[in-house]
C-alpha positions as CSV (number, residue, x, y, z in Angstrom):
1,M,134.8,117.3,77.1
2,A,135.3,119.6,80.2
3,K,132.2,121.1,81.7
4,L,131.8,124.8,81.0
5,T,131.1,127.2,83.7
6,Q,128.1,129.6,83.5
7,D,130.4,132.5,82.8
8,E,132.1,130.6,80.0
9,L,128.7,129.8,78.5
10,I,127.6,133.5,78.7
11,E,130.8,134.6,77.0
12,A,130.2,132.0,74.2
13,F,126.6,133.3,73.7
14,K,127.8,136.9,73.5
15,E,129.7,136.0,70.3
16,L,126.6,134.6,68.6
17,T,124.5,136.6,66.2
18,L,120.8,137.0,67.0
19,I,119.9,134.4,64.3
20,E,122.5,131.9,65.7
21,L,121.1,132.4,69.2
22,S,117.6,132.0,68.0
23,E,118.6,128.7,66.3
24,F,120.3,127.6,69.5
25,V,117.1,128.3,71.5
26,K,115.0,126.2,69.1
27,K,117.5,123.3,69.3
28,F,117.6,123.7,73.2
29,E,113.7,123.6,73.3
30,E,113.7,120.4,71.1
31,V,116.4,118.6,73.1
32,F,115.0,119.4,76.5
33,E,111.3,119.5,75.5
34,V,110.8,123.0,77.0
35,T,109.6,126.4,75.8
36,A,111.6,129.6,76.4
37,A,108.7,132.1,77.1
38,A,110.6,134.6,79.3
39,P,109.7,137.8,77.3
40,V,106.0,137.1,77.8
41,A,106.5,136.3,81.5
42,V,108.5,139.5,82.0
43,A,105.9,141.7,80.4
44,G,102.9,140.1,82.2
45,P,103.8,141.0,85.9
46,A,105.1,144.5,84.9
47,A,101.9,145.3,83.0
48,A,99.8,144.0,85.9
49,G,101.5,146.3,88.4
50,G,100.3,149.6,89.7
51,G,100.9,153.0,88.1
52,A,104.3,153.4,89.6
53,A,105.4,150.1,88.1
54,E,104.3,151.2,84.7
55,E,106.4,154.3,84.9
56,V,109.5,152.3,85.7
57,E,108.7,149.8,83.0
58,E,108.7,152.5,80.3
59,K,112.3,153.6,81.3
60,D,113.9,150.2,81.0
61,S,111.7,148.0,78.9
62,F,110.3,148.5,75.5
63,D,107.9,147.0,73.0
64,V,109.1,146.7,69.4
65,V,106.1,147.5,67.2
66,L,106.0,146.7,63.5
67,E,104.1,149.5,61.9
68,A,104.4,148.4,58.2
69,A,106.3,145.7,56.4
70,G,107.4,147.8,53.4
71,D,108.4,146.5,50.0
72,K,110.5,143.5,51.2
73,K,107.8,141.6,53.1
74,I,109.7,138.3,52.9
75,Q,112.8,139.8,54.4
76,V,110.7,141.3,57.2
77,I,109.1,137.9,57.9
78,K,112.5,136.3,58.1
79,E,113.7,138.9,60.6
80,V,110.5,138.5,62.7
81,R,111.2,134.7,62.8
82,A,114.8,135.3,63.8
83,L,113.8,137.7,66.6
84,T,110.9,135.7,68.1
85,S,111.5,132.0,67.3
86,L,108.0,132.0,65.7
87,G,107.2,129.6,62.9
88,L,106.7,130.8,59.4
89,G,102.9,131.0,59.6
90,E,103.0,132.9,62.9
91,A,105.6,135.3,61.7
92,K,103.7,136.0,58.5
93,A,100.6,136.6,60.6
94,V,102.5,139.2,62.7
95,V,103.7,141.0,59.5
96,D,100.3,140.8,57.8
97,G,98.6,142.1,60.9
98,A,100.8,145.2,61.2
99,P,100.8,147.3,63.2
100,S,101.7,144.5,65.6
101,T,104.0,144.0,68.5
102,V,107.1,141.9,67.7
103,L,108.8,142.0,71.1
104,E,107.3,142.9,74.5
105,G,109.2,144.0,77.6
106,A,112.6,144.0,75.9
107,N,115.5,145.9,77.4
108,K,116.7,149.0,75.5
109,E,119.7,147.3,73.8
110,T,117.7,144.4,72.6
111,A,114.8,146.6,71.4
112,E,117.2,148.9,69.5
113,K,119.0,145.9,67.8
114,A,115.6,144.4,66.8
115,K,114.4,147.8,65.4
116,A,117.7,148.1,63.4
117,Q,117.3,144.6,62.0
118,L,113.7,145.1,61.0
119,E,114.4,148.5,59.5
120,G,117.3,147.0,57.6
121,A,114.8,144.6,56.0
122,G,112.6,147.5,54.9
123,A,110.1,147.6,57.7
124,T,108.8,150.7,59.6
125,V,109.2,150.1,63.3
126,T,108.6,152.1,66.5
127,L,109.7,151.5,70.1
128,K,107.1,152.1,72.8
């Protein structure tokens, strides 16, 4: 098999759904024995910055906050798992603990997609 370039890999990832991408990340973590924790790392330094950094962060990064699970709690748990790569117990704890943050420091497009997915499952969601 020919080696794929980085651009070819990116194009292949663009065609995946969020669920497929989440499954890929889990498999990647298993095979290479690593953890993909970038969203937390991105949120940490930005939150620790001064007042000016916080103003910039609000414009281009968002927190997806689950306000309430609604009637379809199991569907919401499935969506939280798909968006975060959390295990069943952790995702259930996030949903049970609402209001709670599902994603931190996400870009606008990712945050809006996550909000749409969670609302499609019956949850009440806000972007901060």
